[in-house]
N, C-alpha and C positions, 0 to 999 in steps of 0.2 A: 505493498499498500502506500503510497507516494504521500510525504510528511509535508501535509501544507502551510511549512513556514510563514513568515511574514518575510523572508527573503525571498524565499522560493515564488511568493506569488506577486510579489515587485519584479523579477527577475522574466517572466510571464508574460507579465507587462510591457515590460520595454521592451521586448522580442516581437511583440504583436505591435509595438506601435513602427518598427521598426521593418514587418513583412509586407512585402510587394511581390506584384506576381508576374515578378521580371524572369524568366526560366521557368518559371511553373504552370501555366498553359502554353497548348503548343499552338493554337493561334494568335499570331501576333496583329492580324484586320481584326479582332474583337477588343473592346475598353470593358478589362474586367474589377473598373476602377470604384464602381456600384457595388458589386459582390464584396470585394476588398474591404468598401468601407461598411460593408455590414457584420462583418465579421470578425473585424476591429471594433464595433459595435458590443458585440457579446459576448466576446470572448473575454473581455476586462468585467465588466459586470459579473459574467458567474464568477469569478475570481475574486472578487470583492463580494459577491454572497460567499462562497467556503471561506472566504475573512469573519464574513460575518457571524456566521452558523458558528466558527473558530469560537467567534468571542463572547458570543451566546453560551457556549458548553462553559465554557473557562470561567464566565462570572457569574454565572447561574446559580444559584442559589439551593440549587435541587439538590434531593437527598438520591443518590443512582446506588443501588445494592453494589456496584462495582468500577471501576474506572474501563473495563471491560466494555460494560453497556453503554457508555459514552461513547467509546471513540465505534461502537455499533451504530449510533444514530449521527456518529457524522461522519461514519461511511454513509447511514443511508441519502442523506441532505445530499454527501456530495455527487452519490450515482443517481441520484434526483437531477441533480444539476448538469451532472455530464449526458444524462439521455433527453436534456434537452438544447444539451449545446448539441449533442447529434441527429437531433432532430433539425434545427438550424441547418447544419451540413447538408444532409441529405438533400434541404429545403433547394440551398445553393448549387448544389449539386444537379438537380434537375431543372433546373432553372438557366445555370451554366449549357447544360445540356442541349435546352431545346434554344437556348439563345447560338451558339454554334452551329447547331440544323442549320436556324434561318439564316443565318449571316453566307453558311456555305449555301444553301440557296439562292437567295440574291447575289453569290458571288457569279454561281454559275448562269444566273438569267443576264446578267449584267454582260458576262464571256461571248454569252450567245449574240446579246442586240451588238454588240461588237464587231463580232464576225459576221455577221447581217450587214452592219454600218461599212466597214471594210467592204464584201464583196461586193456593194452598189456603188462604191466610187476607184473599183478594180478597171483599169484598161484592159479590157478584153483582145487581145492577135487574133488578128482578123483570119488565121489558118487555124485557130482555136474554133473559131464560128463566127457568123453572122448577121447581121439582126434583121428583125423583119423589116419592113418598108415602113420606116419610124425616121425621126429626124434623129440625129445622134453627133455628138462632137467627135470629130474622127482626126486623127494624129496621124502624118503621112512621113516621110522619110526625109524632104528636107527639113524636118525642124518646123511646121505650119503644123497649126489648129485650124480647124474651118466646123462651122455645122454642115452639114450634108444629110442626104439619104439615100440609104441604097437601094437600087428598085432590081428584086430576086429574078423577075423576066428575064432581063438583057444586063443579068450580070452588072452592072454600073452605079459610080454615083454619082451624086450632083449636089453643086449646092443651094444654098436659096434662091439665086441668081441664077439658076438653074444650068451652069456652065459645068462640063464634066470636072470629076473628080478625078488623080490619081493616083501613083503610088504610095496609097490606104496601107498603112503595116497597124497600126490599130484603132477601138473605136469604145467608148462607153455611152450609157444613157444620155440622156440632158438631167440636169436636176433640174425639181418642181419648183413653179415661181413660187414668188413669195405672194403671203392668202392674198385673195385680190386680185391677182394678177392671174395674168393668161397664158 
């Protein structure tokens, strides 16, 4: 059984004050400061409760049959405090597990959205595929970019002025116009 001396209690309080999540939790993207604050709030209270119970036993003028009975009462009180702490730790563990799961889902969704956006902005080589008959931004081997339309039936490209365009190496869809624009 741990001797709950005043020195031990003060040492535990100092340890908790200096406790951080650094190196404890695996996910560096999650801020565990809220859970740490709760733990730092309840652990010292539990230590104070142990100290209070010890003082009651020491100061009380109760006729115990033996010192053994007093120690049993202290142990029961200590066990109650420990059970309370374990309950708080379990709640924190579940909360952290749920938060990590939620964060992982959010990161997965973000990564999928980034991939979608990158795919929409990608230059497509004409050797990979050609656009349907729509206006697109094209890149030509002479380092020019122009808006053009590909005509599948005649396998030709024309700019907005109706002139034929050649030496096209890549293309990509035009961006959407701003809200309210055409």
